[in-house]
DOMARFI-603197 format. One record per residue (C-alpha): z, x, y. Coordinates in steps of 0.001 Angstrom, whole numbers, plus 500000, padded with zeros to 6 digits. Layout:
ZXY;...
//
This chain:
855806921322463550;857298920548466914;855567917700468652;854339918489472162;855447915987474923;852467914105476543;854239911774478978;853679913373482359;856614911708484146;859019913311481620;857932916763482626;858076915746486353;861694914615486226;863234916871483493;864202919736485724;865765917492488364;867779915685485831;868891918888484192;870154920155487676;871995916834488108;873996917412484842;874655921095485614;875942920280489141;878215917623487896;879632919682485119;880315922603487426;882178920337489745;884208918658487079;885202922012485501;886319923169489040;888554920018489143;890090921001485756;888318918200483785;888443918603479990;886397917209477084;883074917385479000;879769916749477139;877196919438476522;874504919836479111;870851919324477853;868313921747479237;865056920598480867;863018921034477733;865377918886475652;865465916172478316;861586916155478452;861378915909474649;863961912978474585;862253911024477344;858722911546476019;859663910335472450;861550907313473778;858695906264476199;856102906229473504;858496904454471122;859160901706473768;855549900445473229;855645900246469435;856699896747468279;858362896524464988;858148893098463290;856835891645466510;859697892933468656;859642895832471137;862550898274470529;865683898432472703;866866902148472201;869867904000473471;870326907738472763;873303910028473337;873051913707473475;875962915325471483;876569917107468145;877837914948465275;881109916945465024;882082915675468465;881236911974467699;884547910860466187;883734908929462993;879935908363463411;877434906934461031;875831910009459653;872426910386458051;872337912595454933;868976914023456132;868493914424459853;865164913028461239;862900914634463782;862936912910467167;859593911114467158;858367907715468372;857968906461464784;861548907402463754;863002905863466966;861141902565466406;862431902299462809;866006903054463802;866117901083467050;867720897849465456;870910899962464834;871538900310468480;870430897055470013;874042896048470633;875794897425473687;877842900595473279;875979901912470266;873666904956470522;871527907066468339;873081910547468183;870621913277469234;871058916998469093;868924920187468875;868862923509467221;866494926397467612;863606924596465983;863748920894467076;865405917999468692;866684915595465924;868385912327465256;871514912735463155;872982909241463037;874537906690465325;877763906620467406;879805904810469916;881163908033471467;879683909424474595;881808912350476115;882520912590479858;879268913195481702;877349912735478547;873600912281478726;872462908892477821;868885907545477794;868161903877477479;864933902081476769;865157898805478849;861799897488478176;858391898858477306;857688901764479709;861038901342481498;863656904095480852;866979904817482427;868830908145482399;872602907837482737;875810909778482466;879256908562481466;881898908348483948;884801910864483658;887392908189483036;885157906404480456;885557902860482044;882949900775483662;879266901135484100;877628904437483341;876226906117486483;872402906011486606;870661909207487338;866930908394487242;864678905473486454;861195905843484995;858639903024484893;855307904228483717;854316907137486005;856793905985488719;859951908090488924;862891907082491003;865824909537491472;869043907719492350;870399908647495719;873792909995494979;874921910900498416;873863907809500324;871188909760502299;868909906746501938;871004904823504370;871023905380508162;873897907443509781;875919904376510739;879621904760509864;880474901083510023;877576900156507756;878383903045505299;881935901885505077;880948898258504282;878419899500501659;880662902382500348;880781900939496895;876951901242496569;876195904360498525;877449907314496514;877460906917492711;878834910527492517;882210909107493621;882282906431490947;884428908578488707;887344908456491123;888150904738490857;887229901408489328;884284900242491433;884642896444491248;881606895514493448;879342897535491181;880789896007487984;880285892578489470;876712893301490526;875964894742487093;877273891676485344;875371889369487798;872123891097487136;872801890995483390;873034887250483187;869514886898484285;869791883592486211;869794885076489692;872674884389492006;874598885103495220;878043886464495769;879519886353499244;882464888686499840;884486887445502920;887622888744504606;890854887495503047;892831885091505147;889790884251507450;888133880885507092;885390881572509442;882942881728506516;883151878076506244;881033877723509342;878003878947507413;878546876580504405;877413873036503942;880369870657503552;881807869267501420;881734872157499067;881271870709495557;883109873403493558;886095874605495687;888607876627493722;892267875652494563;894354877594494145;892057880556494426;891196882185491101;893125885449491218;892991887089487854;890875889942488888;892877890403492130;896076890507490112;894767893031487539;893780895412490340;897383895494491575;898573896738488330;898589900488487291;897985900673483481;899906903082481413;898353905017478513;899645902547476190;898275899526478040;895041900901479502;892682899671476721;894071896120477094;893888896307480877;890227897446480767;889219894569478522;891023892121480797;889339893570483898;885913893384482220;886563889739481168;887694888768484733;884679890470486166;882425888492483824;884026885268484756;883270885742488437;879748886921487812;879116883996485585;879974881536488394;877117883011490373;874660881595487811;875497878150489203;873040877069491875;874369878031495279;876676880892496307;880025882067494947;882542883027497633;885381885504497060;887678887396499314;887555891217499722;890727891091497559;888648889481494775;890004886067494831;887553883229494041;887391880482496752;884399878585495847;881079878489493866;877946876473494015;878173876571497837;875143875893499998;874550878381502836;873494877086506183;872884878548509642;876103878504511679;875996875924514491;874574877276517805;873316880547516008;869726881661516003;867814882188512816;867669885652511462;864274887183512348;864381890829511084;866051892799508218;866231896436507754;865362897393504233;866371900528502218;866541901411498608;869050903725496809;866554906313495783;865864909799497031;863103909912499657;863479906337500730;862233905319504142;863741902334505917;861498899466506884;862176896574509312;860576893335508018;860972889577508422;863494888463505790;860893886182504112;858856889277503072;861732890636500955;862463887598498816;862681883814498449;865229881277499693;868097883055498141;867433886254500051;866741884445503249;869916882357503143;872097885517502364;870500887326505253;871378884391507526;874893884330506281;875396888003507125;873681887472510493;876301884773511253;879290886355509396;879185889955510320;882415891014508450;881138889772505197;879026891259502386;876340889372500321;875141890505496859;871952888900495687;870493889026492233;866847887927491654;865634886561488367;863116889299488230;865879891947488215;865875893027491820;869362893320493369;870066893576497127;873316893979499021;873260892643502549;875601893860505341;875594893918509152;874594897171510813;876151897425514217;874108900584514955;870733898842514480;872240895424515514;870521893726512601;871097892673509010;870638895499506540;869453894827503046;870036897778500571;868196897502497229;870526898818494434;868747897743491186;868187901374490183;871963901730490145;872543898709487797;870042898886485040;
//
């Protein structure tokens, strides 16, 4: 007998998520893309979310499960791990199988027929625009789709935490209509465009958030030393010559034969830079991704006033901007980053909190104030 979903947020979000996948598939087919994943309907999405939500609260041997599911039929999963007998998609079965997919890149394969949604095995394959659901922690689920080119972080579609549902703002409508601000935040404003290129700032941000130590990454104009006015001297960890592995990789166009190796190298270089941000202080890189320093202490530039207000937005549908004192948004790390952007208005500051919040600070010439854009919903 088919189990009826009881998690209300699953029903609330299912139709919106289904429409997201339909829209992206229509656009991808119009561009001539091949090898696209199947589109789950709203009822299937609701069932998958509901079962995973309740499973997330069921500890097994004292540990809460970490579950990742991919919606695809086994015949399109390459060489998967196949169960002889498929299993109904239930919280109990998900809890038992969760250890299989704790490591990154492995997913339980889920499909449906006329009678039920079921688990057929495990796979590393996710087709382009494929539906993925991850259980991050008890009660916290993230719905994602795979990028067309298959490289980099999956694009988040929605985040569910208990009864709270956040739909990712794909079009950047959560930000004010300020062209210069939108240009400076372009990497974080429209996830719908992430299929078109390697989005290095997002990969750096995701890696920073993943290490869990918190950190600050300052992105400054190449060839301009003005940023030093806002740093305490001497800088303990100056990098000389600048670390340029990531910058050099981005100048190379990989061939079909070298693409896999290039992607691994790019991921490794990104993780090196993100790892530097775990050191107390800020890491400084150029907008061409050369590392100049890490462990740098931010100070107010001589003769400048302290930052008093910050406009805050979040990358979710329906967000309303707020203007608050910077101390209301976070601790010392956020305050120092806001001050840096107030003084260095051509720069960008990426700030990860230990609690998982992630904010990008940029100068908004339209509002004439520092703008903080929360993007943790993009990075889970």
